[in-house]
C-alpha positions in Angstrom: -35.0 -65.5 67.1 -33.5 -67.1 70.2 -32.2 -64.4 72.5 -29.1 -66.5 73.2 -28.0 -65.4 69.7 -28.0 -61.7 70.6 -24.3 -61.7 71.7 -23.1 -63.0 68.3 -25.7 -62.2 65.6 -25.5 -59.5 62.9 -27.8 -56.5 63.1 -31.5 -56.7 62.3 -32.7 -54.1 59.8 -34.3 -52.0 62.5 -30.9 -51.6 64.2 -29.1 -50.5 61.1 -29.8 -46.8 61.0 -28.6 -46.2 64.6 -25.3 -48.0 63.7 -24.9 -46.0 60.6 -25.2 -42.8 62.5 -22.7 -44.0 65.1 -20.0 -44.8 62.6 -20.6 -41.7 60.5 -19.7 -39.7 63.6 -16.2 -41.2 63.4 -13.8 -38.9 61.5 -11.7 -41.9 60.4 -14.7 -43.5 58.7 -15.5 -40.3 56.9 -11.9 -40.2 55.6 -12.3 -43.8 54.6 -15.4 -42.9 52.6 -13.7 -40.0 50.9 -10.5 -41.9 50.0 -11.9 -45.3 49.0 -15.4 -44.8 47.8 -16.6 -41.3 47.0 -13.7 -39.0 46.2 -13.5 -35.6 47.8 -16.2 -33.9 45.9 -19.7 -33.6 47.3 -18.9 -36.0 50.2 -21.3 -34.1 52.6 -24.3 -34.9 50.4 -23.2 -38.5 50.1 -22.8 -38.9 53.8 -26.3 -37.5 54.3 -27.5 -40.2 51.9 -25.6 -42.9 53.8 -27.2 -41.7 57.0 -30.6 -42.7 55.7 -29.6 -46.4 55.1 -32.1 -48.6 56.9 -31.2 -52.2 56.0 -28.3 -54.5 56.0 -28.8 -55.1 52.3 -28.6 -51.4 51.5 -25.4 -51.1 53.5 -23.8 -53.9 51.7 -24.9 -52.5 48.3 -24.2 -48.8 49.1 -20.9 -49.2 50.9 -19.3 -52.7 51.2 -19.8 -53.8 47.6 -18.3 -50.5 46.2 -15.3 -50.8 48.6 -14.4 -54.4 47.8 -15.0 -54.0 44.1 -12.5 -51.1 44.2 -10.0 -53.3 46.2 -10.5 -56.1 43.7 -9.9 -53.9 40.7 -6.8 -52.2 42.1 -5.0 -55.1 43.9 -6.0 -58.2 41.8 -4.9 -58.6 38.2 -7.8 -61.0 37.4 -10.4 -62.6 39.7 -11.6 -65.8 38.1 -14.8 -67.3 39.3 -15.8 -70.9 38.8 -18.4 -73.4 40.0 -21.3 -71.1 40.5 -23.4 -73.5 38.4 -23.2 -75.8 41.4 -25.4 -73.7 43.6 -29.0 -72.5 43.2 -30.4 -69.0 44.1 -33.4 -70.5 46.0 -31.3 -72.7 48.4 -29.2 -71.9 51.4 -25.8 -73.4 51.9 -23.0 -73.6 54.5 -19.9 -72.5 52.5 -16.8 -74.0 54.1 -13.7 -72.4 52.7 -10.0 -72.6 52.9 -8.7 -69.6 54.7 -5.7 -67.5 53.5 -6.8 -63.9 54.1 -8.7 -62.5 57.1 -11.1 -60.4 55.1 -10.9 -61.1 51.4 -11.6 -64.8 51.4 -15.2 -64.2 52.4 -15.6 -60.7 50.9 -14.8 -61.8 47.4 -17.5 -64.5 47.7 -20.0 -61.9 48.8 -19.2 -59.6 45.9 -19.5 -62.6 43.5 -22.8 -63.8 45.0 -24.2 -60.3 44.8 -23.1 -59.8 41.2 -24.6 -63.2 40.1 -28.0 -62.5 41.8 -27.6 -64.7 44.9 -28.1 -63.5 48.4 -25.0 -62.8 50.4 -24.1 -65.0 53.3 -23.9 -64.5 57.0 -20.2 -64.7 57.8 -18.3 -66.0 60.7 -15.5 -63.8 62.3 -13.5 -64.3 65.4 -14.3 -61.9 68.2 -10.5 -61.2 68.5 -10.6 -59.5 65.2 -13.4 -57.1 66.2 -11.4 -55.0 68.6 -13.3 -51.7 68.8 -16.9 -50.4 68.6 -16.7 -49.1 65.0 -15.4 -52.5 63.7 -18.2 -54.2 65.6 -20.8 -52.0 64.0 -19.3 -52.5 60.5 -19.0 -56.2 61.0 -22.6 -56.6 62.1 -23.8 -54.3 59.2 -22.1 -56.8 56.9 -24.0 -59.8 58.2 -21.1 -61.1 60.3 -21.6 -63.1 63.4 -19.1 -63.6 66.1 -17.1 -66.8 67.0 -16.3 -66.3 70.7 -12.8 -67.5 71.3 -12.1 -66.5 74.9 -13.4 -67.6 78.3 -13.2 -70.7 80.5 -13.6 -74.2 79.1 -17.2 -74.3 80.3 -17.9 -71.0 78.6 -16.3 -72.1 75.4 -18.4 -75.2 75.3 -21.5 -73.2 75.8 -20.6 -70.7 73.2 -19.8 -73.4 70.7 -23.3 -74.9 71.3 -24.9 -71.5 70.7 -22.8 -71.0 67.6 -23.8 -74.4 66.3 -27.5 -73.6 66.9 -27.2 -70.2 65.2 -25.6 -71.7 62.1 -28.2 -74.4 61.9 -31.0 -71.8 62.5 -29.6 -69.6 59.7 -29.5 -72.4 57.2 -33.0 -73.4 58.2 -34.5 -70.0 57.7 -33.0 -69.7 54.2 -29.8 -67.7 55.0 -26.5 -69.1 53.7 -23.4 -69.0 55.9 -19.7 -68.7 55.3 -17.1 -70.2 57.7 -13.5 -71.1 57.5 -12.4 -74.7 57.5 -10.2 -74.1 60.5 -9.7 -71.8 63.4 -7.6 -69.0 62.0 -5.8 -68.6 58.7 -3.7 -71.3 57.1 -0.2 -70.0 57.4 1.9 -72.8 56.0 0.0 -73.4 52.7 -1.6 -76.6 54.0 -5.4 -76.5 53.7 -7.2 -79.0 55.9 -10.6 -79.0 57.5 -10.5 -79.3 61.3 -12.6 -82.1 62.6 -13.4 -79.9 65.6 -15.2 -77.5 63.3 -17.5 -80.2 62.2 -18.0 -81.4 65.7 -19.0 -77.8 66.7 -21.5 -77.7 63.7 -23.2 -80.8 65.0 -23.4 -79.9 68.7 -27.0 -78.7 68.8 -30.2 -80.3 67.7 -31.9 -83.6 68.3 -31.2 -85.3 64.9 -28.5 -87.9 64.6 -25.1 -86.5 63.6 -25.4 -87.5 59.9 -28.8 -85.7 59.6 -27.3 -82.6 61.2 -24.5 -82.5 58.7 -26.8 -83.3 55.8 -29.2 -80.5 56.7 -26.4 -77.9 56.7 -26.0 -78.4 52.9 -22.2 -78.0 52.9 -20.4 -76.6 49.9 -16.6 -76.5 49.9 -15.0 -73.3 48.6 -11.4 -72.9 47.3 -9.6 -69.6 47.2 -6.2 -69.4 45.4 -3.9 -66.4 45.5 -1.0 -65.9 43.1 0.7 -63.9 45.8 -0.1 -65.3 49.3 -1.8 -62.9 51.6 0.6 -61.6 54.2 3.2 -64.1 53.1 6.1 -62.3 54.9 4.1 -61.8 58.0 3.3 -65.5 58.1 6.9 -66.3 57.5 8.0 -64.2 60.5 5.5 -65.9 62.7 6.4 -69.4 61.6 10.2 -68.6 61.9 9.7 -67.4 65.4 7.8 -70.6 66.3 10.6 -72.8 64.8 13.5 -70.9 66.3 12.0 -69.9 69.7 9.3 -72.5 70.1 6.7 -69.7 70.6 5.3 -66.6 69.0 3.8 -63.6 70.8 1.6 -61.2 68.9 2.4 -57.5 69.2 -0.3 -55.0 70.0 -2.3 -54.1 66.9 -0.9 -57.0 64.9 -4.3 -58.3 63.8 -5.1 -54.9 62.3 -1.8 -54.9 60.4 -2.7 -58.3 59.0 -6.2 -57.2 58.0 -4.8 -54.0 56.3 -1.9 -55.8 54.6 -4.1 -58.6 53.3 -6.7 -56.1 51.8 -4.3 -53.6 50.2 -1.3 -55.7 49.1 -0.9 -56.9 45.5 -2.4 -60.3 45.1 -1.8 -60.9 41.4 -4.3 -63.4 39.9 -6.9 -65.0 42.2 -9.3 -67.8 41.6 -12.4 -68.5 43.7 -14.0 -71.9 43.0 -17.4 -73.1 44.4 -17.5 -76.8 44.8 -20.4 -79.2 44.6 -22.7 -79.6 47.7 -21.4 -82.7 49.4 -24.9 -84.0 49.9 -25.0 -84.7 46.2 -21.9 -86.9 46.6 -23.0 -88.9 49.7 -26.8 -89.3 50.0 -26.3 -92.2 52.3 -24.9 -89.9 55.1 -28.5 -89.3 56.2 -28.7 -92.8 57.6 -25.2 -93.1 58.9 -24.7 -95.3 62.0 -21.4 -95.9 63.7 -18.5 -94.0 65.3 -19.1 -90.3 65.2 -15.5 -89.2 65.1 -14.9 -91.6 62.2 -17.9 -90.1 60.4 -16.8 -86.5 60.9 -13.3 -87.3 59.7 -14.8 -88.9 56.6 -16.8 -85.6 56.0 -13.7 -83.6 56.5 -11.9 -85.7 53.9 -14.7 -85.2 51.4 -14.6 -81.4 51.9 -10.8 -81.4 51.7 -10.7 -83.4 48.5 -12.8 -80.8 46.8 -10.9 -77.8 48.2 -7.6 -79.3 47.1 -8.9 -80.5 43.7 -10.3 -77.0 42.9 -7.3 -75.1 44.3 -5.5 -73.4 41.4 -1.7 -73.7 41.3 0.1 -70.7 39.9 3.6 -70.5 38.5 4.9 -69.2 41.9 3.7 -72.5 43.5 5.6 -74.7 41.1 8.7 -72.4 41.2 8.8 -72.6 45.0 8.4 -76.4 45.0 11.4 -76.7 42.6 13.5 -74.3 44.6 12.7 -76.0 47.8 13.6 -79.4 46.4 16.5 -78.2 44.3 14.9 -79.8 41.2 13.3 -79.0 37.9 10.4 -81.4 38.3 7.7 -78.8 37.7 9.7 -76.6 35.2 7.2 -77.2 32.4 4.7 -75.1 34.5 6.6 -71.9 34.4 8.9 -69.8 32.3 12.4 -68.5 33.2 11.0 -65.0 33.3 8.4 -66.1 35.8 11.1 -67.8 37.9 13.3 -64.6 37.8 10.3 -62.5 38.9 9.5 -64.8 41.8 13.1 -64.9 43.0 13.2 -61.1 42.9 9.9 -61.0 44.8 11.3 -63.5 47.4 14.5 -61.5 47.9 12.6 -58.3 48.4 10.3 -59.9 51.0 13.2 -61.6 52.8 15.1 -58.3 53.0 12.6 -57.4 55.8 14.1 -60.1 58.0 17.6 -59.5 59.3 18.3 -62.8 61.1 17.9 -66.5 60.3 17.4 -65.8 56.7 17.9 -69.4 55.6 15.2 -70.6 57.9 12.9 -67.9 56.8 13.6 -68.6 53.1 12.7 -72.2 53.6 9.5 -71.3 55.4 8.5 -68.7 52.8 9.1 -71.2 50.0 7.0 -73.9 51.8 4.1 -71.5 52.0 4.0 -71.4 48.2 5.2 -75.0 47.6 2.8 -76.9 50.0 -0.2 -76.4 47.7 1.7 -78.4 45.0 2.4 -81.2 47.5 -1.2 -81.1 48.7 -2.4 -81.7 45.1 -0.1 -84.7 44.8 -1.6 -86.3 47.9 -5.2 -85.7 47.0 -6.3 -89.3 47.2 -7.6 -88.7 50.8 
C-alpha cells in the first residue's frame, strides 16, 4: 500500500497485538471492559484472552460488536433495518450516509453488516475526534481512517488528495468504505450532501470525473432517530450562533457529544440502505460537460434517496405542527404522543436558562426539518 496512507490508514493485522497490549495497560479501558462487556467475574482471564487478539476482524468481533450490541439493546427500543437486499456480499461500496451521531451512525451499520454476513467497512473519522493515544488505537483497530482537518490551505489540499486516493484504493481492493455526506454532523435536521465531498472523492486518478464517481459504487444510507442524538447540545450551539453570531467549543466538548450520543435514549431507530446510484444512472460513465454541474447532479441523486428513505417519527410531525401552530400533520400522531413529546421538550429546555423562546424554536426545527425535507424531495 502507498506509504502516503500511513498517516491516515487503519491498522494492518500485524500491528494489532501491540495496540491491544497498549490499550489493555490503561486502567480506564479495563474498567470499560468490566462495566460494558464482561461483568466483574473472571475479568482477568478475559483480559488475557483479549491480549492474544491478532487481527482487526477479531477485535471487531471480540470487543466492538459486543459493546455496540449492548448499546443498541439498552438505548434503542427497536432498530429497524431495511434495504440490505440492495447490496451484495461480494462487492465493495462507498456508503455515503446522513450524519446525526458521531459514533452510532456508522457503528450500527457495522453491526448490521456483520450480522448479515457482509464485511464491515473502513470508516472515516475526523482527526479532531481522536484526541488521545488510546482513542487513536481503538479507532484504527476498528478499521477507521483519519480525515485530517487542520493545517495550511496547501496541506489541506494535499491531505484531501491522499484521502481521495485512499478511498479509491480501498474500493478497488474490495474493501467497502463509510463516509458522512458532509463535514461534521447535521445539527439542524437538514440532510444534504456537500458538493465538496464529491469533489474530494474525485481528486485523484487519471479517469474522467464520471468514471471516478462510477468506480466508487456509491450507496446512500439513511439513519433516522426517534430522539435526535445530542438534541439539546445541538440546540445550545445553534442558539449561541443565532444570538452571538459565533460558537466556541469548550475543552472536552467533543468527548461529551460522543458519550451523550452513545448512551442517551434514542427510542426507535431505522437504518435504510439505498440502491447503488450506478444502477440509476449508467450514462454517468460517459459524462461530458461542466464538472461542478455533474457533481451537483450526483449530490442531488444521493440526497433524493437519503430523504426518501428517511423515516419520520411522531416526534417529527408533532414538532412541525408546533412550529407552524397548525394541525396539518395531526393524523400522524396521537394526543398521548404529543403530550409525551411536549414533556420531553420541556425537560430538555430546562437545561437552558436564557433565551428559551429562541432555543425552543431551534429545538423544534431540529425535529421538524426532516418533515419539510420530505415535502421538498423533488430535487
